[in-house]
C-alpha positions as CSV (number, residue, x, y, z in Angstrom):
1,M,14.5,7.4,-12.4
2,N,11.6,5.3,-13.6
3,I,8.4,5.1,-11.5
4,S,5.8,2.3,-11.3
5,L,2.4,2.8,-9.7
6,V,0.6,-0.4,-8.7
7,I,-3.2,0.1,-8.1
8,P,-5.4,-2.8,-7.1
9,A,-9.0,-2.6,-8.1
10,Y,-12.1,-4.6,-7.1
11,N,-15.6,-3.6,-8.3
12,E,-14.5,0.0,-8.8
13,A,-16.5,0.8,-12.0
14,E,-18.4,3.6,-10.2
15,G,-15.1,5.5,-9.6
16,V,-13.1,4.9,-12.8
17,E,-13.9,8.3,-14.3
18,Q,-13.1,10.2,-11.1
19,T,-9.9,8.3,-10.6
20,A,-8.9,8.7,-14.3
21,L,-9.2,12.5,-14.0
22,K,-7.0,12.8,-11.0
23,L,-4.5,10.2,-12.2
24,T,-4.1,11.8,-15.7
25,K,-3.1,15.1,-14.2
26,L,-0.6,13.4,-11.8
27,L,1.0,11.3,-14.6
28,A,1.6,14.5,-16.7
29,R,3.4,16.1,-13.7
30,L,5.4,13.0,-12.8
31,R,6.5,12.3,-16.4
32,K,7.7,15.8,-16.8
33,Q,9.8,15.5,-13.6
34,Y,11.0,11.9,-13.7
35,G,10.7,10.5,-17.2
36,K,9.0,7.2,-17.6
37,V,6.0,6.6,-15.3
38,E,4.0,3.4,-15.7
39,V,0.7,2.4,-14.1
40,I,-0.2,-1.2,-13.4
41,F,-3.9,-1.7,-12.5
42,V,-4.6,-5.1,-11.1
43,N,-8.3,-5.9,-11.6
44,D,-8.8,-8.5,-8.9
45,G,-11.7,-10.5,-10.2
46,S,-14.2,-7.6,-10.3
47,K,-17.8,-8.7,-10.9
48,D,-18.7,-5.3,-12.5
49,N,-17.2,-3.8,-15.6
50,T,-14.1,-2.3,-13.9
51,A,-11.7,-3.9,-16.4
52,A,-13.6,-2.8,-19.5
53,L,-13.8,0.8,-18.3
54,L,-10.1,0.9,-17.4
55,N,-9.2,-0.4,-20.9
56,E,-11.6,2.1,-22.5
57,T,-10.2,5.0,-20.4
58,F,-6.5,4.3,-20.5
59,G,-6.2,2.2,-23.7
60,G,-4.3,4.9,-25.5
61,D,-1.5,5.1,-23.0
62,P,1.2,2.5,-23.7
63,D,2.5,2.8,-20.1
64,V,-0.8,1.9,-18.5
65,R,-1.6,-1.8,-18.2
66,I,-4.6,-3.6,-16.8
67,I,-3.9,-7.1,-15.5
68,S,-6.9,-9.1,-14.5
69,H,-7.4,-12.0,-12.1
70,E,-10.2,-14.3,-13.2
71,V,-11.5,-14.5,-9.6
72,N,-11.1,-12.3,-6.6
73,R,-7.9,-13.4,-4.9
74,G,-7.3,-10.7,-2.3
75,L,-5.1,-7.6,-1.9
76,G,-1.9,-9.5,-1.3
77,A,-2.3,-11.5,-4.5
78,A,-3.1,-8.3,-6.4
79,L,0.0,-6.6,-5.1
80,R,2.1,-9.7,-6.0
81,T,0.8,-9.7,-9.5
82,G,1.3,-5.9,-9.8
83,F,4.9,-6.2,-8.6
84,M,5.7,-8.9,-11.2
85,H,4.8,-6.5,-14.0
86,T,6.6,-3.4,-12.8
87,T,9.9,-2.1,-14.3
88,G,10.4,1.1,-12.2
89,D,13.2,1.9,-9.9
90,I,10.6,3.1,-7.4
91,I,7.3,1.2,-6.9
92,I,4.4,3.0,-5.4
93,T,1.3,1.2,-4.1
94,T,-1.9,3.1,-3.6
95,D,-5.7,2.7,-3.2
96,F,-7.9,3.0,-6.2
97,D,-10.4,5.2,-4.4
98,G,-8.0,8.0,-3.6
99,T,-8.5,7.8,0.2
100,Y,-4.9,9.0,0.1
101,H,-4.9,11.7,-2.5
102,F,-2.8,11.0,-5.6
103,N,-1.4,14.5,-5.7
104,T,0.6,13.5,-2.5
105,I,2.8,11.2,-4.6
106,P,5.3,13.8,-5.6
107,Q,5.9,14.7,-2.0
108,I,6.3,11.0,-1.1
109,L,9.0,10.7,-3.8
110,A,10.7,13.8,-2.7
111,H,10.7,12.6,0.9
112,M,12.3,9.3,-0.1
113,Q,15.1,11.2,-1.9
114,V,15.7,13.8,0.9
115,Y,15.9,11.2,3.7
116,N,17.6,8.5,1.5
117,V,15.3,5.7,2.8
118,D,14.1,2.5,1.2
119,I,10.4,2.8,2.1
120,V,8.2,5.8,2.6
121,T,4.8,5.0,4.1
122,A,1.8,7.3,4.4
123,S,1.0,8.0,8.0
124,P,-2.3,9.5,9.1
125,Y,-1.5,8.5,12.7
126,H,1.7,10.5,12.8
127,P,1.4,13.5,15.1
128,R,1.4,15.7,11.9
129,G,-1.0,13.4,10.0
130,G,-4.8,13.5,10.0
131,V,-8.1,11.8,9.2
132,E,-11.2,13.3,7.5
133,G,-14.6,11.7,7.5
134,V,-13.6,8.1,8.1
135,P,-16.1,6.1,10.3
136,G,-15.0,5.6,13.8
137,Y,-15.2,1.8,13.7
138,R,-12.7,1.8,10.8
139,L,-10.3,4.0,12.8
140,L,-10.7,1.8,15.9
141,F,-9.5,-1.2,14.0
142,S,-6.7,0.5,12.0
143,Y,-5.4,2.7,14.9
144,G,-5.6,-0.2,17.3
145,A,-3.7,-2.5,15.0
146,S,-1.0,0.1,14.4
147,L,-0.6,0.7,18.1
148,L,0.1,-3.0,18.7
149,Y,2.6,-3.1,15.9
150,R,4.4,-0.1,17.4
151,L,4.7,-2.0,20.6
152,L,5.8,-5.2,18.9
153,V,8.1,-4.0,16.1
154,N,9.1,-0.3,16.1
155,W,7.6,2.4,18.3
156,N,8.8,5.2,16.0
157,V,6.5,4.1,13.1
158,H,2.9,5.3,13.8
159,T,0.9,3.8,10.9
160,W,1.2,0.1,9.8
161,T,-1.9,-0.6,7.8
162,A,-1.7,2.0,5.0
163,L,-1.4,0.7,1.4
164,F,-0.1,4.0,0.2
165,R,3.7,3.6,0.1
166,A,6.8,4.0,-2.0
167,Y,9.4,1.2,-2.2
168,R,12.8,1.0,-3.8
169,R,12.9,-1.8,-6.2
170,E,15.4,-3.8,-4.2
171,V,12.9,-4.1,-1.3
172,I,10.3,-5.6,-3.6
173,E,12.8,-8.0,-5.1
174,T,14.3,-9.1,-1.8
175,V,11.5,-9.1,0.8
176,G,8.6,-11.6,0.4
177,F,5.2,-11.8,2.0
178,E,2.8,-14.7,2.4
179,S,-0.6,-13.1,2.9
180,E,-3.0,-13.1,0.1
181,G,-5.3,-10.5,1.8
182,F,-5.2,-7.1,3.5
183,L,-2.4,-8.2,5.9
184,A,0.0,-8.2,3.0
185,G,1.1,-4.5,3.2
186,T,1.8,-4.8,6.9
187,E,3.7,-8.0,6.6
188,L,5.8,-6.6,3.8
189,L,6.7,-3.5,5.9
190,I,7.6,-5.5,9.0
191,K,9.7,-8.0,7.1
192,A,11.5,-5.1,5.3
193,I,12.3,-3.6,8.7
194,Q,13.5,-6.9,10.0
195,A,15.7,-7.2,7.0
196,G,17.4,-3.9,7.8
197,Y,15.8,-1.6,5.2
198,K,15.3,2.0,6.2
199,V,11.7,3.2,6.6
200,S,10.4,6.7,7.0
201,E,6.8,8.0,7.5
202,Y,5.3,10.8,5.5
203,P,2.5,12.5,7.5
204,T,-0.7,12.5,5.4
205,T,-4.4,12.8,5.6
206,L,-6.6,9.7,5.3
207,H,-9.9,10.7,3.6
208,V,-13.3,9.0,3.5
209,R,-14.0,7.0,0.3
210,T,-16.0,9.2,-2.0
211,F,-17.5,6.5,-4.3
212,G,-18.3,2.8,-4.2
213,Q,-17.9,0.7,-1.0
214,S,-14.8,-0.7,0.7
215,S,-14.1,-4.4,0.1
216,I,-12.4,-4.7,3.5
217,K,-14.1,-7.2,5.9
218,I,-13.4,-5.9,9.4
219,Y,-13.7,-9.2,11.3
220,R,-11.6,-11.2,8.9
221,V,-8.9,-8.6,8.6
222,T,-8.8,-8.0,12.4
223,K,-8.5,-11.8,13.0
224,A,-5.6,-11.9,10.5
225,H,-3.8,-9.1,12.1
226,M,-4.3,-10.6,15.6
227,Q,-2.9,-13.9,14.5
228,Y,0.1,-12.2,12.9
229,Q,0.7,-10.2,16.0
230,L,0.7,-13.3,18.1
231,T,3.2,-14.8,15.7
232,L,5.5,-11.7,16.2
233,L,5.1,-11.9,19.9
234,A,6.0,-15.6,20.0
235,S,9.0,-14.9,17.7
236,G,10.2,-12.1,20.0
237,K,9.9,-14.4,23.1
238,R,11.9,-17.1,21.3
239,K,14.6,-14.7,20.4
240,R,14.9,-13.3,23.9
241,G,15.1,-16.9,25.2
242,L,17.9,-17.7,22.8
243,T,19.8,-14.6,23.9
244,R,19.5,-15.6,27.6
245,R,20.7,-19.1,26.9
246,R,23.7,-17.9,24.9
247,A,24.6,-15.6,27.6
């Protein structure tokens, strides 16, 4: 089974060395267990020297590629670019800064195999998950958004905003998403569920970022999620109306 890791990066020069140390150990472990493991870094128009440092650090590994956008296009666009360059049977998306620890990836993969699901999503809001050091205002946004998605889509899924996930290739090839920004991961998860793909949560711990600064813009992201939630609500009402009329 071949594995692809897609890791978006925007102005992450400060953390390249730290990420490289953690990722190198993980790749050795995964390649021993699974065979080919490739990494696709998507440098999303960084204004610092992220791309140069990534090339310098990973240039000797033929299964690590750095794809760059000329300008910052957003997380959704970075994911779409990364997916286009993957070859793996399983595609993993994760944050560059390691807010979800890379060494959890083997457990995510094992969980996917044991439960025979199409998507495994990291879940700090699962009863057995956790959060360490993350500012309260960030949690208020993320937890609140996830709670609304539970009400609108599937109560059994506790976390909807995590980037850290594993997908079977069929999901990526079949399910599309429109968002160019931070809404993309949530949109992809919801559309996959609506398409009938099986999703399971893996309880994990969300850690505070240890270097650099998050590029997330709370107001803009919150607005995008609220608009999408209103769309889901309206869609649900239309479907219920059609059911009543057919009856």
